[in-house]
C-alpha positions as CSV (number, residue, x, y, z in Angstrom):
1,X,37.3,-14.2,-90.7
2,X,37.4,-14.6,-94.5
3,X,34.4,-16.8,-94.5
4,X,32.5,-14.4,-92.2
5,X,33.1,-11.4,-94.6
6,X,32.2,-13.5,-97.6
7,X,29.0,-14.8,-96.1
8,X,28.1,-11.2,-95.0
9,X,28.5,-10.1,-98.6
10,X,26.3,-13.0,-99.7
11,X,23.6,-12.0,-97.2
12,X,23.7,-8.4,-98.4
13,X,23.5,-9.4,-102.0
14,X,20.5,-11.7,-101.2
15,X,18.5,-8.9,-99.5
16,X,19.0,-6.8,-102.5
17,X,18.1,-9.5,-105.0
18,X,15.0,-10.5,-103.0
19,X,14.0,-6.8,-102.8
20,X,13.8,-7.1,-98.9
21,X,16.1,-4.1,-98.3
22,X,14.2,-1.9,-100.8
23,X,10.9,-2.9,-99.2
24,X,12.2,-1.9,-95.8
25,X,13.5,1.4,-97.1
26,X,10.2,2.3,-98.8
27,X,8.1,1.4,-95.7
28,X,10.3,3.2,-93.2
29,X,10.7,6.2,-95.5
30,X,6.9,6.4,-95.7
31,X,6.8,6.3,-91.9
32,X,9.3,9.1,-91.9
33,X,7.2,11.2,-94.1
34,X,3.9,10.4,-92.4
35,X,5.0,11.1,-88.9
36,X,5.3,14.9,-89.0
37,X,2.6,15.1,-91.7
38,X,0.0,13.4,-89.6
39,X,0.9,15.5,-86.6
40,X,0.5,18.6,-88.8
41,X,-2.8,17.7,-90.4
42,X,-4.6,16.1,-87.5
43,X,-6.0,19.4,-86.1
44,X,-7.3,20.3,-89.6
45,X,-9.0,16.9,-89.9
46,X,-10.6,17.3,-86.5
47,X,-11.8,20.8,-87.4
48,X,-13.4,19.4,-90.5
49,X,-15.0,16.6,-88.5
50,X,-16.2,18.4,-85.4
51,X,-16.3,22.1,-86.4
52,X,-14.4,25.2,-85.4
53,X,-16.0,25.4,-82.0
54,X,-14.2,22.3,-80.6
55,X,-11.0,23.3,-78.8
56,X,-8.0,21.6,-80.6
57,X,-4.5,22.0,-79.2
58,X,-1.8,23.4,-81.6
59,X,0.5,20.5,-82.8
60,X,4.1,20.5,-81.7
61,X,7.2,18.5,-82.4
62,X,6.3,16.1,-79.6
63,X,3.2,15.1,-81.7
64,X,5.5,14.3,-84.6
65,X,7.9,12.2,-82.5
66,X,4.9,10.5,-80.8
67,X,3.9,9.3,-84.3
68,X,7.4,8.1,-84.9
69,X,7.7,5.9,-81.9
70,X,4.1,4.6,-82.3
71,X,4.7,3.6,-85.9
72,X,8.1,1.9,-85.1
73,X,6.9,0.1,-81.9
74,X,3.4,-0.9,-83.1
75,X,4.0,-1.6,-86.8
76,X,7.7,-1.3,-87.8
77,X,9.1,-4.1,-85.6
78,X,6.5,-6.5,-86.7
79,X,7.0,-5.7,-90.4
80,X,10.7,-6.2,-89.8
81,X,10.0,-9.6,-88.2
82,X,7.6,-10.6,-91.1
83,X,10.2,-9.9,-93.7
84,X,13.1,-11.6,-91.9
85,X,11.5,-14.3,-89.8
86,X,12.7,-17.0,-92.3
87,X,16.3,-15.8,-92.2
88,X,17.6,-19.3,-91.3
89,X,14.7,-21.7,-91.7
90,X,14.2,-20.8,-95.4
91,X,17.8,-21.5,-96.2
92,X,17.6,-24.9,-94.3
93,X,14.4,-25.8,-96.3
94,X,16.0,-24.9,-99.6
95,X,19.3,-26.7,-98.8
96,X,21.3,-23.7,-99.8
97,X,23.7,-24.0,-96.8
98,X,24.7,-27.6,-97.5
99,X,27.4,-26.9,-100.2
100,X,28.8,-24.0,-98.1
101,X,29.1,-26.0,-94.7
102,X,30.5,-29.0,-96.5
103,X,33.2,-26.8,-98.0
104,X,34.3,-25.7,-94.5
105,X,32.1,-22.8,-93.7
106,X,31.5,-22.9,-89.9
107,X,27.9,-23.0,-88.8
108,X,28.7,-20.4,-86.1
109,X,29.9,-18.1,-88.9
110,X,26.6,-18.5,-90.7
111,X,24.6,-17.4,-87.7
112,X,26.9,-14.5,-86.7
113,X,26.9,-13.2,-90.4
114,X,23.1,-13.3,-90.5
115,X,22.8,-11.4,-87.3
116,X,25.3,-8.8,-88.3
117,X,23.6,-8.1,-91.6
118,X,20.1,-8.3,-89.9
119,X,21.1,-5.7,-87.3
120,X,22.7,-3.5,-90.0
121,X,19.4,-3.5,-91.8
122,X,17.6,-2.6,-88.5
123,X,19.9,0.4,-88.1
124,X,19.5,1.5,-91.7
125,X,15.7,1.3,-91.4
126,X,15.5,3.1,-88.1
127,X,17.9,5.9,-89.2
128,X,16.2,6.4,-92.6
129,X,12.9,6.9,-90.8
130,X,14.5,8.9,-88.0
131,X,16.3,11.2,-90.4
132,X,13.3,12.0,-92.5
133,X,11.1,12.5,-89.4
134,X,13.9,14.7,-87.9
135,X,14.2,16.9,-90.9
136,X,10.5,17.5,-91.5
137,X,9.8,17.9,-87.8
138,X,12.4,20.8,-87.6
139,X,10.7,22.3,-90.7
140,X,7.1,22.0,-89.5
141,X,7.6,22.4,-85.7
142,X,10.6,24.6,-84.8
143,X,9.9,24.5,-81.1
144,X,11.7,23.4,-78.0
145,X,9.3,20.7,-76.9
146,X,11.6,17.8,-78.0
147,X,15.1,18.8,-76.9
148,X,16.7,15.3,-76.9
149,X,15.8,13.5,-80.2
150,X,19.1,11.7,-80.6
151,X,19.2,10.5,-77.0
152,X,15.6,9.3,-77.3
153,X,16.3,7.1,-80.3
154,X,19.3,5.4,-78.6
155,X,17.3,2.8,-76.7
156,X,15.5,1.9,-79.9
157,X,18.9,1.3,-81.5
158,X,20.0,-0.9,-78.6
159,X,16.7,-2.8,-78.6
160,X,17.5,-3.8,-82.2
161,X,20.4,-5.9,-80.9
162,X,18.0,-7.9,-78.8
163,X,15.3,-8.1,-81.5
164,X,17.7,-9.2,-84.2
165,X,18.9,-12.0,-81.8
166,X,15.3,-13.0,-81.2
167,X,14.6,-13.3,-84.9
168,X,17.7,-15.3,-85.6
169,X,17.1,-17.6,-82.6
170,X,13.4,-18.2,-83.4
171,X,14.3,-18.8,-87.1
172,X,16.8,-21.5,-86.0
173,X,14.2,-23.2,-83.9
174,X,11.4,-23.0,-86.5
175,X,10.8,-25.2,-89.5
176,X,9.5,-22.4,-91.6
177,X,9.0,-18.7,-91.8
178,X,5.6,-18.7,-90.3
179,X,6.7,-20.7,-87.2
180,X,9.6,-18.2,-86.8
181,X,7.2,-15.3,-86.9
182,X,4.9,-16.8,-84.3
183,X,7.7,-17.5,-82.0
184,X,9.0,-13.9,-82.3
185,X,5.5,-12.5,-81.7
186,X,5.2,-14.8,-78.6
187,X,8.5,-13.3,-77.2
188,X,7.2,-9.8,-77.7
189,X,3.8,-10.8,-76.1
190,X,5.6,-12.2,-73.0
191,X,7.7,-9.0,-72.8
192,X,4.6,-6.7,-72.9
193,X,2.9,-8.9,-70.3
194,X,6.0,-8.8,-68.1
195,X,6.0,-5.0,-68.3
196,X,2.7,-4.9,-66.3
197,X,4.7,-5.8,-63.2
198,X,6.7,-2.9,-61.7
199,X,9.4,-5.2,-60.3
200,X,10.2,-6.4,-63.8
201,X,9.6,-3.2,-65.8
202,X,13.0,-1.6,-65.2
203,X,14.7,-4.8,-66.4
204,X,12.5,-5.6,-69.4
205,X,13.9,-5.1,-72.9
206,X,10.4,-3.8,-74.0
207,X,11.0,-0.8,-71.8
208,X,13.5,0.4,-74.4
209,X,10.7,1.0,-76.8
210,X,8.3,2.5,-74.2
211,X,10.3,5.3,-72.6
212,X,11.5,7.2,-75.7
213,X,9.1,10.1,-75.5
214,X,10.0,10.6,-71.8
215,X,13.7,10.7,-72.7
216,X,12.9,13.1,-75.6
217,X,11.7,15.6,-73.0
218,X,13.9,14.8,-70.1
219,X,17.3,13.2,-70.5
220,X,17.5,12.2,-66.9
221,X,15.0,9.4,-67.6
222,X,17.9,7.6,-69.4
223,X,19.5,6.6,-66.2
224,X,16.3,4.6,-65.3
225,X,16.9,2.4,-68.3
226,X,20.3,1.1,-67.1
227,X,19.1,-2.2,-65.8
228,X,17.1,-2.8,-69.0
229,X,20.1,-1.9,-71.1
230,X,22.3,-4.4,-69.2
231,X,19.8,-7.2,-69.3
232,X,18.9,-6.6,-73.0
233,X,22.5,-6.9,-74.0
234,X,22.9,-10.1,-71.9
235,X,19.8,-11.7,-73.4
236,X,20.9,-10.8,-76.9
237,X,24.3,-12.5,-76.4
238,X,22.6,-15.6,-74.8
239,X,20.0,-15.9,-77.7
240,X,22.7,-15.5,-80.3
241,X,25.0,-18.2,-78.9
242,X,21.9,-20.3,-78.2
243,X,21.1,-20.1,-81.9
244,X,24.7,-21.1,-82.7
245,X,24.5,-24.1,-80.4
246,X,21.1,-25.3,-81.8
247,X,22.2,-24.7,-85.4
248,X,25.4,-26.7,-85.0
249,X,23.3,-29.8,-83.9
250,X,20.5,-29.2,-86.5
251,X,20.2,-31.3,-89.7
252,X,20.4,-29.1,-92.7
């Protein structure tokens, strides 16, 4: 436990020194500011482009949250993967883990610590973006079109458990950061392709980043995600322990 806590501190310190955490906070803060702003300004931009005679619907809070989930699912998760895809492979390449493991630090502790810190940064990024979007959405769009914002973001939080495990697992498999990123993207592509089949859709982890707007308007949709929530949690654990087993037998 002492080694786990110490290695977590080392990981946190490294993300600050390498500016990764600050880069994440800046990017996700910008997303948070842009989401309601884009929703607010889009009608004005359309009027300037197509004239006053074109019917343009009045923006609502739903438009702001649409931007939030679009930016997170289409851009945010891939930026997160780009920044952290070398979380294990880079340290192996540099040889920085050799003195730690030879002094008794368990390899399983290394993987678990990296996952915990990685997931913590996922939570921080999501909630920074969510908090800014939430505040400005209330300010610009004080309507009742998005009654369940906190319930809607919960699947995204749970998806991060799986996504963090994927990044750690692929980084253990890969020889460098680029390979890890490619493997992570391949996992996501397989998930999106699997979502095309209705029999798989309710069990697919990708569903957790595709039904948020529906939950935002109707909390009963949450019950439809139960199979996906269960399988996502199981896959996350399997990937994490798979990463530990591979790392224990990997030359560093």
